[in-house]
Kinemage of the C-alpha trace (Angstrom):
@kinemage 1
@onewidth
@group {chain A} dominant
@subgroup {mainchain}
@vectorlist {calphas} color= white
{ca unk a 1} P 14.649 -92.423 25.265
{ca unk a 2} L 17.162 -90.362 24.791
{ca unk a 3} L 16.803 -86.396 25.810
{ca unk a 4} L 18.158 -84.999 23.503
{ca unk a 5} L 17.058 -81.821 21.231
{ca unk a 6} L 18.807 -80.886 18.411
{ca unk a 7} L 21.377 -77.801 19.095
{ca unk a 8} L 19.458 -74.232 16.962
{ca unk a 9} L 22.354 -71.997 15.768
{ca unk a 10} L 21.832 -68.712 17.069
{ca unk a 11} L 19.467 -66.324 14.567
{ca unk a 12} L 21.840 -63.831 12.574
{ca unk a 13} L 20.061 -60.799 11.722
{ca unk a 14} L 16.528 -61.613 10.212
{ca unk a 15} L 15.607 -60.515 6.482
{ca unk a 16} L 12.531 -59.020 8.274
{ca unk a 17} L 14.441 -56.766 11.250
{ca unk a 18} L 17.024 -55.404 7.824
{ca unk a 19} L 13.923 -55.029 5.697
{ca unk a 20} L 11.796 -52.936 8.771
{ca unk a 21} L 14.816 -51.155 9.089
{ca unk a 22} L 15.212 -50.152 6.008
{ca unk a 23} L 11.752 -48.600 6.018
{ca unk a 24} L 11.810 -47.237 8.598
{ca unk a 25} L 14.663 -44.814 7.829
{ca unk a 26} L 12.692 -43.707 4.339
{ca unk a 27} L 9.953 -42.970 6.758
{ca unk a 28} L 12.210 -40.503 8.035
{ca unk a 29} L 13.309 -39.584 4.964
{ca unk a 30} L 10.379 -38.523 3.761
{ca unk a 31} L 9.081 -36.927 7.055
{ca unk a 32} L 12.375 -35.142 7.171
{ca unk a 33} L 11.531 -33.900 3.704
{ca unk a 34} L 8.613 -32.872 4.890
{ca unk a 35} L 8.695 -30.860 7.061
{ca unk a 36} L 11.762 -29.010 5.372
{ca unk a 37} L 10.615 -25.327 4.945
{ca unk a 38} L 9.726 -25.258 1.508
{ca unk a 39} L 10.579 -21.600 0.168
{ca unk a 40} L 9.559 -21.590 -3.854
{ca unk a 41} L 10.776 -18.413 -5.535
{ca unk a 42} L 10.000 -15.376 -3.042
{ca unk a 43} L 9.784 -15.818 0.272
{ca unk a 44} L 6.373 -15.556 1.596
{ca unk a 45} L 6.570 -12.737 3.665
{ca unk a 46} L 7.917 -11.131 0.479
{ca unk a 47} L 4.565 -12.264 -1.576
{ca unk a 48} L 1.806 -11.106 1.282
{ca unk a 49} L 3.797 -7.506 1.761
{ca unk a 50} L 3.705 -7.264 -1.908
{ca unk a 51} L 0.091 -8.485 -1.999
{ca unk a 52} L -0.955 -6.018 1.393
{ca unk a 53} L 0.967 -3.348 -1.050
{ca unk a 54} L -0.417 -3.896 -4.438
{ca unk a 55} L -4.458 -3.985 -2.216
{ca unk a 56} L -3.799 -0.840 -0.471
{ca unk a 57} L -2.725 1.030 -3.557
{ca unk a 58} L -5.456 -0.207 -5.586
{ca unk a 59} L -8.358 0.713 -3.738
{ca unk a 60} L -7.303 3.613 -3.059
{ca unk a 61} L -6.327 4.605 -7.270
{ca unk a 62} L -9.319 2.766 -7.763
{ca unk a 63} L -11.478 4.683 -5.380
{ca unk a 64} L -9.956 7.992 -5.733
{ca unk a 65} L -10.872 7.237 -9.847
{ca unk a 66} L -14.618 5.859 -9.122
{ca unk a 67} L -15.489 8.878 -6.919
{ca unk a 68} L -13.872 11.431 -9.502
{ca unk a 69} L -15.595 10.394 -11.600
{ca unk a 70} L -18.871 10.028 -10.834
{ca unk a 71} L -18.619 13.577 -9.636
{ca unk a 72} L -17.436 14.354 -12.555
{ca unk a 73} L -20.405 12.918 -14.440
{ca unk a 74} L -22.914 14.716 -11.703
{ca unk a 75} L -21.120 17.824 -10.981
{ca unk a 76} L -20.586 16.558 -6.761
{ca unk a 77} L -16.586 17.292 -6.871
{ca unk a 78} L -15.083 16.926 -4.289
{ca unk a 79} L -17.781 15.664 -1.978
{ca unk a 80} L -17.402 12.419 -4.856
{ca unk a 81} L -13.742 12.428 -5.222
{ca unk a 82} L -13.319 12.606 -1.094
{ca unk a 83} L -16.617 9.747 -0.977
{ca unk a 84} L -14.702 7.109 -2.927
{ca unk a 85} L -11.284 7.826 -2.166
{ca unk a 86} L -12.499 7.128 1.323
{ca unk a 87} L -15.278 3.483 -0.346
{ca unk a 88} L -11.232 2.967 -2.018
{ca unk a 89} L -9.514 2.330 1.646
{ca unk a 90} L -12.448 0.716 3.418
{ca unk a 91} L -12.135 -1.991 0.127
{ca unk a 92} L -8.565 -1.778 0.739
{ca unk a 93} L -8.758 -2.960 3.941
{ca unk a 94} L -11.676 -5.519 4.043
{ca unk a 95} L -8.941 -7.268 1.341
{ca unk a 96} L -5.451 -6.896 3.293
{ca unk a 97} L -7.593 -8.288 6.443
{ca unk a 98} L -9.001 -10.898 4.492
{ca unk a 99} L -6.018 -12.575 3.445
{ca unk a 100} L -4.323 -12.266 6.205
{ca unk a 101} L -7.181 -13.828 7.848
{ca unk a 102} L -7.196 -16.401 5.227
{ca unk a 103} L -3.647 -17.528 5.277
{ca unk a 104} L -3.256 -18.614 1.968
{ca unk a 105} L -0.761 -17.038 -0.792
{ca unk a 106} L -2.995 -16.518 -3.805
């Protein structure tokens, strides 16, 4: 019996390893793109500041208008105006707190 084993050629780069490396590089690229900060249009902080300002001014203006109108109809000015202003401030701050705690920009 001969103890001869056929010599094998050294295996070069395997096609499976090449495919795996391609998939890993594609996955790395997708991960880098996903982790990049996404800024569309204006900055998110700028939008949040504008939203808070609009809530504050809208609450104040709405409270004054509603308070003045109720006071004019029922002859309760300036008390109704002050109550409306106070309620407008409360609503404005409630909206600002609700928006800032939710963490979403709408």
